[in-house]
C-alpha positions in Angstrom: -37.3 160.5 94.2 -38.6 163.2 91.9 -38.8 166.6 93.4 -42.3 168.2 93.3 -42.2 171.8 92.0 -45.0 172.9 94.3 -46.9 171.5 97.2 -50.1 172.7 98.9 -49.6 173.2 102.6 -52.6 173.6 104.9 -53.0 173.9 108.7 -56.2 173.1 110.7 -57.1 173.6 114.3 -59.6 171.5 116.3 -60.3 172.3 120.0 -60.5 168.5 120.6 -59.9 165.6 118.3 -60.1 161.8 118.5 -59.1 159.4 115.7 -60.5 156.0 116.5 -58.3 153.0 115.8 -59.8 150.1 113.8 -59.6 147.6 116.7 -61.3 149.8 119.3 -64.3 147.6 119.9 -65.5 147.8 123.5 -63.7 151.0 124.2 -61.9 153.9 122.4 -58.3 154.3 121.5 -57.0 157.1 119.3 -54.2 157.5 116.8 -51.9 160.4 117.7 -52.5 161.9 114.2 -55.4 161.5 111.8 -55.1 158.5 109.4 -54.6 159.6 105.8 -58.1 158.4 105.0 -59.5 160.9 107.6 -57.6 163.8 105.9 -58.7 162.7 102.5 -62.3 162.6 103.7 -62.0 166.2 105.0 -60.7 167.3 101.6 -63.6 165.8 99.7 -66.1 167.1 102.2 -64.6 170.6 101.4 -65.1 169.8 97.7 -68.6 168.6 98.2 -68.2 165.3 96.4 -66.7 161.8 96.7 -63.2 160.6 95.9 -63.0 159.6 92.3 -59.5 158.2 91.9 -57.6 161.5 91.7 -53.8 161.0 91.9 -52.0 162.8 94.7 -50.0 162.1 97.9 -50.2 163.4 101.5 -47.8 164.2 104.3 -49.4 164.3 107.8 -47.9 166.0 110.8 -49.4 167.7 113.8 -49.3 168.6 117.5 -51.6 168.8 120.6 -51.2 170.2 124.1 -52.3 167.2 126.1 -54.3 163.9 125.9 -57.2 163.7 128.4 -60.0 161.2 128.9 -63.7 161.7 129.4 -66.8 159.6 129.6 -69.5 159.7 126.9 -72.8 157.9 126.9 -73.3 155.6 123.9 -76.5 153.9 122.8 -76.4 150.2 122.0 -79.1 147.8 120.9 -79.6 144.9 123.3 -80.7 141.9 121.2 -81.9 139.9 124.3 -84.1 142.7 125.7 -84.9 144.0 122.2 -84.4 147.6 123.1 -81.8 150.4 123.1 -79.5 150.5 126.1 -76.9 153.0 127.2 -73.3 152.5 128.1 -70.7 154.9 129.4 -67.4 154.7 127.5 -64.1 156.3 128.3 -62.9 158.3 125.3 -59.4 159.8 124.9 -59.3 163.3 123.4 -56.4 165.3 122.0 -56.7 168.9 123.3 -56.0 171.9 121.1 -55.0 169.8 118.1 -53.2 171.3 115.2 -52.9 169.5 111.9 -50.1 170.3 109.3 -50.5 168.7 105.9 -48.8 168.8 102.5 -50.5 167.7 99.3 -48.3 166.6 96.4 -49.8 166.4 93.0 -50.2 168.2 89.6 -51.2 171.9 89.5 -54.8 171.1 88.7 -55.3 169.0 91.9 -53.5 171.6 94.0 -55.7 174.4 92.7 -58.8 172.2 93.3 -58.0 171.6 96.9 -56.8 175.1 97.6 -60.1 176.6 96.4 -62.1 173.9 98.4 -60.2 174.6 101.7 -60.6 178.3 101.3 -64.3 178.1 100.4 -65.6 174.7 101.6 -69.0 173.5 100.5 -70.0 172.8 104.2 -68.5 173.0 107.6 -65.5 170.7 108.2 -64.9 168.1 110.9 -61.8 166.0 111.6 -62.4 162.7 113.2 -65.5 164.0 115.1 -68.0 165.3 112.6 -69.9 167.2 115.3 -66.9 169.4 116.2 -66.2 172.0 113.5 -62.5 172.8 112.8 -60.9 176.0 111.7 -58.7 176.2 108.6 -55.7 178.3 109.7 -53.7 178.5 106.5 -53.8 177.3 102.9 -50.8 178.1 100.7 -48.8 176.8 97.7 -45.1 176.5 98.4 -42.0 175.4 96.6 -40.4 172.1 97.7 -36.9 170.8 97.4 -34.6 168.0 98.4 -31.8 168.9 100.9 -28.9 167.1 102.5 -28.8 168.2 106.1 -25.4 169.7 107.0 -26.3 169.5 110.8 -28.9 167.7 112.9 -32.4 169.2 112.8 -35.3 168.5 115.1 -38.8 167.6 114.0 -41.1 170.6 114.6 -44.2 168.4 114.7 -45.2 164.9 115.5 -45.1 163.0 112.2 -46.3 159.9 110.4 -43.3 158.8 108.4 -43.8 156.0 105.8 -41.3 153.2 106.3 -39.8 153.7 102.9 -38.5 157.1 104.0 -36.2 155.5 106.5 -33.8 154.8 103.7 -33.3 158.5 103.4 -33.4 159.6 107.0 -30.8 158.8 109.7 -33.0 158.2 112.7 -31.3 155.1 113.9 -29.3 154.8 117.1 -26.4 152.4 117.4 -28.8 149.5 117.8 -31.2 150.8 115.1 -34.4 150.4 117.0 -37.5 152.7 116.6 -38.3 152.1 120.3 -35.2 154.0 121.4 -36.5 157.0 119.5 -40.0 156.7 121.0 -41.3 155.8 117.5 -44.4 153.6 117.1 -45.2 151.6 114.0 -48.8 151.9 112.7 -50.7 150.4 109.8 -53.1 153.2 108.8 -55.8 153.5 106.1 -55.2 155.8 103.2 -56.8 155.9 99.8 -60.1 154.1 99.0 -59.7 151.2 96.6 -63.3 150.2 96.3 -66.6 151.2 97.9 -68.8 148.1 97.3 -69.7 145.6 98.6 -67.7 147.1 101.5 -65.2 149.9 101.9 -61.7 148.6 101.1 -58.7 150.9 101.8 -55.1 150.9 100.9 -53.0 150.8 104.1 -49.7 152.5 104.8 -47.0 151.3 107.0 -45.8 154.3 109.0 -43.7 155.1 112.0 -45.0 157.8 114.4 -42.1 159.9 115.4 -42.6 162.6 118.1 -41.6 166.2 117.7 -38.2 167.1 119.0 -36.6 163.9 117.6 -33.4 164.8 115.7 -32.8 163.9 112.1 -29.0 163.4 111.8 -26.7 165.2 109.4 -26.3 163.9 105.9 -29.9 162.8 105.8 -31.8 163.5 102.6 -35.0 165.4 103.4 -37.8 167.0 101.4 -38.8 170.4 102.7 -41.0 173.3 101.8 -39.7 176.8 101.5 -40.8 177.6 105.1 -38.4 174.9 106.3 -40.9 172.3 107.3 -40.3 168.6 106.5 -42.5 166.7 104.1 -43.0 162.9 104.4 -45.5 161.9 101.6 -47.2 158.6 101.0 -47.1 156.9 97.7 -49.5 158.5 95.2 -53.1 157.4 95.5 
């Protein structure tokens, strides 16, 4: 893979977060990290405009203190009674959530998002629009490929696109994700078309929890602060 000269790294804090999975119909289930589409939505909210086919890729990692569940009252239209009804739903929340992202693209797109995150057009939300988030850091950093000389642990939980497993030695003797605690997800990323309905490109990823070791001799992409980068294919 080609080495990007620079990446834009940003960190965001949310007191609580929930990222609803597509098949949560009668109840709520959450992804452990925001889908790429959620992060892209935050970026364009900061810009104050819609996605217009710009080319860049994303790496999504993060952490939270604990997952807790609470009940919220939702309104639902009852077709038989022809009136609005209420229903309590159990909702999982990620408490004290921290998002760590890298954007890979040309200098123009990095400058665009850097300015937008430092001076957003409106308040930002992540997953839950009603809960504002705080941008902790926005910074351009150099990136480089490295071959690990010794095992190194993941600092954050990470979405790792399946294609990256050709470069990383995560496998145990049996070569199963389950032995690492990894979970495979199919998550939405870049918008392909808006009408007649929203159609997203989906990414096959493995969710790997923090503390998992990447073995020596793995080829990794890192920023100059030493954090790993696991980008999607370019949008």
